[in-house]
N, CA, C and O of each residue as an XYZ file, in Angstrom:
340
protein
N     114.524     92.652     99.022
C     113.954     91.988    100.146
C     112.554     91.566     99.780
O     111.653     92.405     99.804
N     112.297     90.205     99.414
C     110.904     89.853     98.993
C     110.143     89.743    100.237
O     110.672     89.511    101.323
N     108.902     89.914    100.057
C     107.859     89.874    101.195
C     107.639     88.353    101.444
O     107.554     87.497    100.563
N     107.559     88.154    102.799
C     107.260     86.819    103.250
C     105.813     86.334    103.022
O     104.912     87.172    103.012
N     105.553     85.088    102.848
C     104.244     84.650    102.599
C     103.283     84.898    103.769
O     102.196     85.439    103.563
N     103.675     84.502    105.020
C     102.759     84.570    106.147
C     103.420     85.023    107.472
O     103.151     86.074    108.054
N     104.289     84.125    107.859
C     104.827     84.169    109.247
C     105.499     85.409    109.694
O     105.229     85.906    110.787
N     106.346     85.915    108.904
C     107.234     86.996    109.302
C     106.710     88.332    108.908
O     107.527     89.249    108.988
N     105.526     88.621    108.505
C     105.198     89.958    107.966
C     105.422     90.997    108.968
O     105.925     92.036    108.542
N     105.163     90.930    110.157
C     105.541     92.058    111.126
C     107.078     92.287    111.128
O     107.479     93.441    111.276
N     107.813     91.448    111.001
C     109.359     91.639    110.968
C     109.666     92.296    109.640
O     110.450     93.245    109.621
N     109.052     91.817    108.429
C     109.291     92.480    107.305
C     108.814     93.891    107.201
O     109.491     94.757    106.647
N     107.696     94.108    107.713
C     107.134     95.474    107.703
C     108.009     96.339    108.501
O     108.322     97.417    107.995
N     108.456     96.042    109.668
C     109.365     96.672    110.421
C     110.628     96.917    109.822
O     111.185     97.993    110.042
N     111.204     95.976    109.024
C     112.454     96.237    108.237
C     112.194     97.151    107.172
O     113.192     97.808    106.874
N     111.052     97.434    106.426
C     110.823     98.469    105.597
C     110.860     99.754    106.301
O     111.539    100.671    105.839
N     110.135     99.907    107.459
C     110.191    101.050    108.160
C     111.621    101.478    108.655
O     111.972    102.657    108.601
N     112.386    100.540    109.110
C     113.695    100.724    109.481
C     114.562    101.310    108.326
O     115.371    102.217    108.524
N     114.346    100.742    107.110
C     115.168    101.120    105.900
C     114.762    102.590    105.622
O     115.607    103.453    105.382
N     113.399    102.844    105.665
C     112.910    104.240    105.127
C     113.452    105.167    106.260
O     113.940    106.237    105.896
N     113.423    104.897    107.497
C     113.945    105.822    108.568
C     115.383    105.984    108.522
O     115.862    107.052    108.904
N     116.207    104.952    108.055
C     117.616    105.283    107.890
C     117.890    106.288    106.914
O     118.786    107.117    107.080
N     117.093    106.248    105.812
C     117.258    107.359    104.707
C     116.744    108.663    105.248
O     117.355    109.701    104.990
N     115.687    108.670    105.964
C     115.080    109.945    106.529
C     116.320    110.543    107.498
O     116.717    111.707    107.460
N     116.800    109.568    108.302
C     117.840    110.160    109.278
C     119.046    110.794    108.423
O     119.552    111.855    108.789
N     119.451    110.184    107.387
C     120.523    110.639    106.509
C     120.193    112.059    105.998
O     121.067    112.896    105.773
N     118.885    112.271    105.835
C     118.461    113.493    105.271
C     117.889    114.468    106.471
O     117.105    115.393    106.262
N     118.328    114.165    107.554
C     117.867    115.011    108.889
C     116.276    115.128    109.004
O     115.722    116.161    109.378
N     115.661    114.063    108.674
C     114.085    114.078    108.726
C     113.884    113.101    110.000
O     114.613    112.183    110.378
N     112.664    113.582    110.548
C     112.272    112.554    111.777
C     111.755    111.284    111.264
O     111.243    111.159    110.151
N     111.940    110.181    112.273
C     111.447    108.934    111.711
C     109.970    108.757    111.724
O     109.245    109.343    112.528
N     109.577    107.998    110.885
C     108.252    107.585    110.861
C     107.894    106.610    111.891
O     108.719    105.800    112.316
N     106.599    106.670    112.333
C     106.179    105.774    113.533
C     105.066    104.873    112.876
O     104.204    105.253    112.083
N     105.254    103.633    113.356
C     103.965    102.771    112.965
C     102.876    102.987    113.718
O     102.975    103.315    114.900
N     101.713    102.824    113.101
C     100.344    102.792    113.841
C      99.658    101.480    113.590
O      99.524    101.123    112.420
N      99.227    100.752    114.528
C      98.685     99.341    114.191
C      97.506     99.529    113.223
O      97.424     98.787    112.244
N      96.557    100.517    113.455
C      95.478    100.737    112.477
C      95.807    100.930    111.113
O      95.157    100.419    110.202
N      96.954    101.767    110.919
C      97.463    101.829    109.567
C      98.107    100.710    109.114
O      98.057    100.487    107.905
N      98.719     99.939    109.851
C      99.172     98.669    109.364
C      98.116     97.799    108.876
O      98.332     97.146    107.854
N      96.949     97.702    109.505
C      95.852     96.868    109.122
C      95.318     97.510    107.704
O      95.039     96.755    106.773
N      95.201     98.789    107.593
C      94.822     99.363    106.422
C      95.703     99.053    105.094
O      95.286     98.929    103.943
N      96.946     98.968    105.540
C      98.017     98.774    104.427
C      97.898     97.195    104.097
O      98.024     96.824    102.930
N      97.682     96.376    105.019
C      97.636     94.987    104.820
C      96.262     94.609    103.766
O      96.269     93.921    102.745
N      95.271     95.231    104.334
C      94.019     95.021    103.458
C      94.209     95.520    102.166
O      93.839     94.824    101.221
N      94.785     96.742    101.942
C      95.050     97.226    100.566
C      95.877     96.423     99.844
O      95.605     96.205     98.663
N      96.962     95.885    100.415
C      97.901     94.989     99.705
C      97.202     93.815     99.147
O      97.352     93.484     97.971
N      96.336     93.091    100.087
C      95.720     91.927     99.818
C      94.668     92.117     98.489
O      94.575     91.329     97.548
N      93.979     93.255     98.654
C      92.990     93.734     97.660
C      93.729     93.862     96.369
O      93.255     93.302     95.380
N      94.759     94.491     96.281
C      95.520     94.743     95.035
C      96.081     93.351     94.359
O      96.161     93.117     93.153
N      96.414     92.570     95.346
C      97.081     91.299     94.860
C      95.706     90.404     94.173
O      95.782     89.868     93.067
N      94.605     90.363     94.945
C      93.463     89.740     94.358
C      92.932     90.355     93.068
O      92.487     89.572     92.230
N      92.924     91.614     92.816
C      92.442     92.247     91.810
C      93.520     92.565     90.695
O      93.202     93.206     89.693
N      94.751     92.118     90.893
C      95.791     92.237     89.965
C      96.036     93.649     89.566
O      96.139     93.914     88.369
N      96.142     94.624     90.519
C      96.358     96.025     90.191
C      97.321     96.607     91.205
O      97.709     95.966     92.181
N      97.693     97.858     90.930
C      98.694     98.470     91.743
C      98.395    100.011     91.655
O      98.740    100.734     90.720
N      97.694    100.404     92.786
C      97.393    101.909     92.736
C      97.153    102.268     94.305
O      96.783    101.409     95.106
N      97.381    103.507     94.635
C      97.177    104.063     96.015
C      95.454    104.081     96.231
O      94.990    103.785     97.333
N      94.669    104.409     95.221
C      93.173    104.392     95.322
C      92.834    102.944     95.082
O      93.603    102.123     94.579
N      91.552    102.705     95.509
C      90.989    101.304     95.451
C      90.118    101.147     94.170
O      89.329    102.008     93.782
N      90.341     99.982     93.569
C      89.660     99.663     92.465
C      89.143     98.168     92.591
O      89.865     97.346     93.154
N      87.939     97.808     92.092
C      87.450     96.471     92.138
C      87.318     95.751     90.846
O      86.776     96.233     89.851
N      87.897     94.454     90.927
C      87.835     93.599     89.859
C      88.707     93.809     88.695
O      89.595     94.657     88.781
N      88.548     93.106     87.577
C      89.395     93.208     86.511
C      89.059     94.351     85.637
O      89.941     94.815     84.914
N      87.862     94.850     85.633
C      87.383     96.132     85.043
C      87.972     97.396     85.551
O      88.005     98.443     84.905
N      88.441     97.227     86.771
C      89.124     98.429     87.319
C      88.087     99.437     87.799
O      88.360    100.631     87.681
N      86.935     99.071     88.325
C      85.929    100.011     88.813
C      86.392    100.810     89.997
O      86.721    100.182     91.003
N      86.453    102.059     89.998
C      86.708    103.009     91.111
C      85.868    102.563     92.356
O      84.676    102.279     92.235
N      86.556    102.507     93.613
C      85.841    102.140     94.724
C      86.079    103.366     95.729
O      85.098    103.875     96.271
N      87.347    103.839     95.981
C      87.442    104.908     96.963
C      89.059    105.378     96.749
O      89.955    104.696     96.253
N      89.141    106.622     97.228
C      90.395    107.197     97.224
C      91.181    106.636     98.401
O      90.593    106.117     99.349
N      92.476    106.734     98.348
C      93.279    106.146     99.471
C      92.897    106.939    100.840
O      92.889    106.356    101.924
N      92.620    108.149    100.714
C      92.376    108.862    102.036
C      91.041    108.400    102.674
O      90.895    108.492    103.893
N      90.093    107.920    101.899
C      88.806    107.516    102.533
C      89.104    106.146    103.114
O      88.520    105.776    104.132
N      89.970    105.405    102.516
C      90.253    104.088    103.170
C      91.008    104.142    104.463
O      90.733    103.394    105.401
N      92.013    105.082    104.501
C      92.821    105.432    105.571
C      91.863    105.837    106.744
O      91.924    105.273    107.837
N      90.942    106.881    106.453
C      90.075    107.386    107.438
C      89.206    106.287    107.932
O      88.877    106.273    109.118
N      88.796    105.327    107.072
C      87.893    104.200    107.707
C      88.601    103.358    108.707
O      87.991    102.740    109.579
N      89.950    103.336    108.570
C      90.691    102.517    109.580
C      91.219    103.377    110.751
O      91.446    102.919    111.870
N      91.391    104.664    110.387
C      92.167    105.458    111.323
C      91.553    106.880    111.366
O      92.169    107.805    110.836
N      90.371    107.088    111.974
C      89.578    108.264    111.826
C      90.376    109.456    112.299
O      90.189    110.544    111.754
N      91.266    109.324    113.290
C      91.894    110.431    113.827
C      93.230    110.868    113.085
O      94.039    111.634    113.607
N      93.381    110.349    111.900
C      94.513    110.788    111.212
C      94.835    112.033    110.901
O      93.957    112.895    110.852
N      96.124    112.315    110.646
C      96.533    113.772    110.238
C      97.411    113.510    108.946
O      98.283    112.642    108.954
N      97.193    114.161    108.028
C      97.984    114.090    106.689
C      99.300    114.663    106.897
O     100.297    114.038    106.535
N      99.377    115.684    107.394
C     100.677    116.398    107.570
C     100.886    116.829    109.129
O     101.903    117.430    109.473
């Protein structure tokens, strides 16, 4: 399922969550819930990775791959009340 360019991002993202949740249900795990602030963090990070041509949970800047922050710091910036587990 290729990601859409612009218009249907919300539907695409929900489709990913639905697929993950169907696998979780098959394994008797509770469903994941979407959080708007985390959606924003994910969109920001996806755009950043595309611009810098890298793929990592942590954030890096530019072609030299200079470390910027760990994934948890980025999530906390968008969603201060988060719980990891």
